[in-house]
N, C-alpha and C positions, 0 to 999 in steps of 0.2 A: 129421414135422417136423423130426428127428433126420438124417432122409435128405437132407431141403431143404438144411438147412445144411451138410453135407458135400458136396453137389452143387454148392453156392454157393462154397465155399470152394476146391474144385477147380476152377470157372471162373476164378477170381480169379489162382491161380496160373498156369493156361495162358492167361491175358491178360497176364502180363509179356513173352509174346515180342511184342507189338506194338511198331512200330518206334518208334513217337510216345508209346508211355506213360511216365509218369512215375512212378517210386516215391518213396513219403516215407516219414519214422518222425515219429509226433506221441506228445508226453506232456504231461501237465499234471494240477493237481488237479481234481477232480469234487466238487461239493455235492451230495447227494442227501438224498431225504425218501420218505416213502412214505405214500399216504392207505388208510385203513383203516376199514371200515363192518363193525360186529358188531350185529347183530340191527337193521338200518336205521339205528343213529346213526353217523356221520360223522366222522372227526377224520385231522388232517394230523400226521405227526411232526415234531419239531425236525430238523435239518438235521445232517447229519455230513460230515466230510471225507475224502474218499477219492483213490485215484489211477487215472488212465485213461492208457493206453499203447498204441501198435502200430504198425503198418504201413497205408500206405493205397496206392492206385494210382488215378493219373487217367489215363484212357482218352477221348479225343476223339472227339465224334460229328460235330461241326460247329464251324466259327469260334467260340472264345469258349464253347463248351458241352462239357460231358465228362459221363461218369459216372465215378462215385468210390465201389469198393467198398474196405471197409477191412477189417482183421482186427486185433482190441483186446481187452485185458483190461480190464475196468471194473467198479469197487466202488461198491457201491449200498448203501441201506440207511436208517437213520433212527433217532431216538431219543427216548422220551416216557416217559409215565407210563401204567402199565396195572395196574389191580386194586392200586393205591397204592403201587407200585414202580416205579424208572425201570427201564428196558429199552432195551438198544442193539441193534437188530440192523444186521450186517454181512452182506452178500450177494457174492459174487464170481462174474462173468460173464465168459465168453468171448463176444464181441460182433460182431455183421458186419451195419453199416449199410452201404449202398446209396446212395448221394446222387446226384441228379443237379445238376449245378454250373454257374455261370454265371460266368465269369471275364474281366470285361472289364479292358482295359489301363487303369490310372488311375495317372498321374505316371509313377514311375522302376519300377513293380511292376503287379501285377494283384489288385484287388478280389477277393474270390469271396464267394458267395451259394448255399448248397446245402441242398438240403430230400429227403427221403427215408425211405423206411422203415427198421426193423432188426430181426434175429434175435437173440437172446440164449440161451444155454444156462449155466443155471446151475453152476459147476465145485464148489460148496461155500457155507457160511454158517453163521452162529453168533448166538445171544441172548445176551446177556451169558456170553460164551464156552462154551456148552453148543451141540453142535451143531446144525442144524436139519435136520429128515427131510423128504424132498422125495418126494412122491406125489399122489394124488387123495383122499386121506383126510382125515378133520378134525385138524387140530392141523399139518397140511403144506402146504407150499408147491410149486407144479407148478415143474419146472424150467426149462420154455420160457417166455419173455418173448417179446413182438411189442410194437413200439410206433413211433412215428414221431421224426423227429429235424430239426433245423435248424440250420446253422451261418453266421457271416459272419466273414469276417476279411480279412486283408491279406497278400499274398505279394511278397515283394522280388525284384529281379532276380536275387540270389544264390542264390535257393532257400529261405532262411530265410522262414517264415511265422508269423503267429499270427492268433487269433481266438477267439470264442464260440461254445457250443453248448448247446443244449438237447436232452434226449431226455423223451419222455411215454410211459409204459407204457401199451398198450391193452387188455391180458388180465389179467382177474381171476385172480390167484396164488393165490388161497387153494383148497386142495387140495377142498374140497366147497362151494365158495363158489357164491351166487347172487345176486338181486338185493338180498338183506339183507345179504350177507356177503361181503366183498371185501377185496383187498389189491392195490395196483397201484403202481409204481416211477414218481419223477420225479427226474430231475437236472439239473443243468447246470455249465457249467465253463468253464476257459480252456486253450486249446491253444497250445503252442510246438512247432513242426515244422521239418522241411529236407526238400526236394525235390531228386531229384538223378535224372539219366538224361534220355532224350529229346532232342528239341532245342528 
């Protein structure tokens, strides 16, 4: 999966040469939690606030339709009670979403609606300030996450855009996870960005 993510990044960079491509930058707060299952008992953490930001690229495929790969830093995690103590988990990811976008003209700008998958690689993380171990053993988390995302918003004619998004992790990240033991990320947030280039 690491090779797949590197190949996708290479395609993203190579695609920048497309004449009609539009680069963009985006940033904003993200609100994340995780769903945890231990011995079949399921719980959802409280939400924590993190940051999400990076670059996007709109590639036209038909009138009003685009493919939008992005390369983002995103913070995830959550907080809750575990064995009678407060636990806060922070996770730091390099994320590559690939959205299929519909951008009809509405008023003086464009509405946009996008949906697609994402790949994410954990750069690091901590629980109450103590570093997380990544791997496939008990007490570890898997580095690679895969999920789906959805976004909706509005882009002004001057390139400024704003919107909402949500990410839903589909992979069980528990190192020794099974149907009775699992860890999955969920997040949503607000984006503010700017598009430039293209026509």
